[in-house]
N, C-alpha and C positions, 0 to 999 in steps of 0.2 A: 908849904904845900908837900914837899917831900917828906919832911919830918911827920906830917899828919898821916901820910900813906904808909910810912914805915911803922907807926904806932898801931895802924889799923890792921896790918898783916899779922902779927902774931895773935891778935884778938880773933881774927876770922879763922885762923888755923886752930885756935883752941875751941871755937864754936863748932867747927867741923869734926873735930875729934870727939867732942861732947855728944853731937848728933849721932855720929857713928855708934858710940857705946850705948846710946839710948835706944837706937834701932836695932842694935846687934841681937839682944834677947828675942825680940819679935820675929826678926828674920830667921833666926836659928830655929825658933819654935815652928814657924810655918814649913821650914825645910824638913824638920824631923817629923812633924805630925802629918803633913799634907804631901809635900813633894816627893819624899822618899818613899812612902807607901804607894804613891801613884805610880812612880816609875817602876816599883817592883811589881805591881799589878799589871802594867802594861807589858813588861817583860813576860810575866806569866802567860799573859793571853797569847803570846806568840810561841808557846810551848805546848806539849802534850802532858802537861802535868796532871798526874792523878793523885789524889790524897793516899799517902803511904807509900808512893813510888817516885823515883827520880825524874826530873824534867828534861826532855830533849826539845832543842829549838826546831820548830817547824814553820817559822815565818807567819805568813798571813793565812795559812791553811784554816784555822779556826774560822776567821771571818769569812773566807770564801765558802766553806761548807755551810755556814749559817744561811747564806744566800739562797741556798737550795733545799733547805730544810723546811717541810711543811709547818711542823710545830713552831719553829721560830717565826715564820712569816705569819702564822696565825696570832701568835703573841704579839708581834709588832703591830698588826692591825688592831688588835684588841687594845694595845696600849694607846693607839692614836685615837680610837673612839672613846675609850675611857677618859682620856685627857682632855680632848676637845669638848666633849658634851659636859663633863664635869665643870670645866672652867667657864663655859658659856652660862651655864645656869648659876654658878657661884657669882659671876659679875652681875648677872640680872637680879637675883635675890639680895645680893650686897647692896646694889643701887637702890632698890626699893627699900630695904631696911634702913639705909642711911638716910634717904630723903624723908622717910616717916619720923625717924628719931631726931632729925634736925629741926622739926617743926616744934612749936610751943604747946606740947601736949601734957596732960596730967601724968604724973609719976614717971616723967621722961628719964630721970636718972635710974629708976628701977628697971625700965625697959632697956636701957643702955647696957646695965650690968647683966641683964638677962641675955642680951645679945651674945655676950663672949662666953656664955655658959658651955655651949657645945665644944668650944675650943679648949676649955680648961679641964673638961672630963678626961681622964687617962684613956688612951685608945682602947686598952683591953676592955675597961668597963663599958665604953661605948659600944664595942662590938658585942659584948654579951647581952646588953639591952636590946640591940637590933636583932640578935639572933632570936631572942624571946618573941620580939614584935613579928618576926618573919615565920617563926615555927608553923608548920602545918598541923601540929598536934598541941592545941591550946595556945596558939600564937594570938597576941592581941589584934594584930591587923586583919587576920581571918575572921576572928570574933566580930569585930566592928563592922566589917563589909557584908558578912552573913547577915547580921542583925538588921542593917539598913537596906537589905535587898539587892546589893549590887552584885554579889556572887551568890551561887546556891550551895556551894561546898567549898572545903578548903583547898587552897591554892599553894602549891609548892614553889614559893618565892625563890628558893635557892636550888631547885631540882631540875630546871630547864635553863639551857644557856642563855637565851635572850632575856629571861626574867631575872636570872642570877646577875647578869651584867647590868641590868636596870637597877637591881637592888643595891649593888655595890656603888654605883654611881650615886644613888640618893644618899647613902651613908657618907660618902666622901663629900658631897655638896653640904649636907647638913653640918658636917665637922668643919669644913673649910670656909663656908660663907661668912662667919664672924670676922675673919681676917679682912676680907674685901668690905665688909660693912664698916668695920673701924677705920680702915684706910680712906674710904670714900667720905665718911663722916668727917674725918680730919680735914679733908680737902673742901668740904661744904662750909666749914667754919671760917674759911678764908673769904668766902664771897661777900662782897659789900652789899648790904641790904638796900643801899640807897639805889643800886642798879635794878632791883626788882620794883622799887617804888616808881623809879622813872619809867619802866617798862609798862607798868600798870596804867600810868598817866597817858603813855603813847597808845594804849588800847591792846597791848599784848595779852593774850590768853596764857593759861598755866603751861600749855604744851610749847608755846613760843618761847616763854621764859625758860623753860627747861633746856630747849635746844640751843638758844642763842645766848644764854647767860650761865646756866649751871654746867652744861657739857664743856664748853671751852676752859673753864676754870679748872674742873676736875679731871679733864682729859689725860693729862700726864700722870696724874695719881693712879688712875684707872689702868693705864697702860703698864706702868711699873709693877703695880700690885697683881695684875693679870699675868705678868711674866713671872714674877716670884711664885705665884700660886701654880703656874704651869709647871715650873721646875719641881715643886713639891708633889704635884699629882703624879708626874712622869715617874717619880721615884717611890710612890706609895706602895708599901709592901704589906704592912700589918693588916689594914683593913680587909684586903682581898684574901690574904693567906688565912687569916683567922675565921673569915666567914665562909669561904668556899675552896680554900687549897687550890685555886686555879680552875676549879671544875665549875659544873659538871661537863664532861666531855671536852675539857679545855676551853669552855665558853668563856672564863674570865681569866684565862691564862695570859698574863702580861709579862713584860720583860723582866720585872723584879722578880716574880714568882718563878719564872722560868730559870733565872740565874741561880736562885736558891735550890731549885730542884736539881739543876745539873751539878752544882757544887757539892751540896750537902747530902743529896739522896742518892745520885749517880756517882759521886766522888770524882767527877770531871772538872777539876779546878780551872784548867785553862780554858775550857769552853765556857765555863760559868763566868769568868771574868771578861771573856770576849763579848758575851751577851751584855753584861753590864757596861761595857765601854762603848758599845755599838752606837748609842745615841749621844755619846760625848761631844763630837763636833757641834751638834745641834744645841747642847746646853752652853758650850763655849759662846756660840753666837748670841744666845739669849743674855749670857752674863755680860758680854760686851755691850750689847744693847742697853741693858741697865745701867752699867758704868757710864756709858756715853749720855744717857738721858739724865743721870744725876749731875754730871758735869755741866750739861746744858741748864738744869734748873738752878744750880748755884750761880752760873754767870747771869 
């Protein structure tokens, strides 16, 4: 027995060293690419750093000042509205699309491929398409609505704050729904069809089958996909900036566009990074929840 243990010791030590050298490049990469830049950004947010000038440590003053800045509070509210509304509609439309494409319909493979099309189009191209649709001079949306009699004259979809916010939410939902649809569809593929057959025999209608069979099976998938798309929506910059630049009258100003404005237009790098990091604790909670859920699913 002792001889066997003595033989195992060198082998375990060798395996431990091998594991260390295999993990070292990955850990080094994460430290170099993620941890080091984040620590630098965190320090910069605690300074009065202006682009082209030296940085002086000022503690939490940037964060404290943001709490009393009307523009920041407006951007924070806009971010929450934009994120909550967009995610809700993405979940609803994603669920509908997944349920439809899970049925045995003609050309199902074609429609499944069509589902991911908005997700595959480059953001810049998507925004230019929607700019043309929203244009109040020759825009397709105004043209259609006028000809069917819904509106009498062109509407400036990006010219008034609430319409502009609605418009950017629509674009975000259009672009982000495929991710939810694909995720939920993958979850639906795991549902045992025998459960539906048994439910039909017991007299359950379509709605009862949905709530008591479909929802429990795909619930975890929906939650995880919703959290991931929430993180993406919170950090969405391209769609809003390219469509409205945060306007009109800061009606679509969100934290990502405000951070860009502070850092690259106003040259206030310390404040810009503070704006970006402000919601970081909430993102940490979401990431922790995703990790915990994944571990629960594996168990």
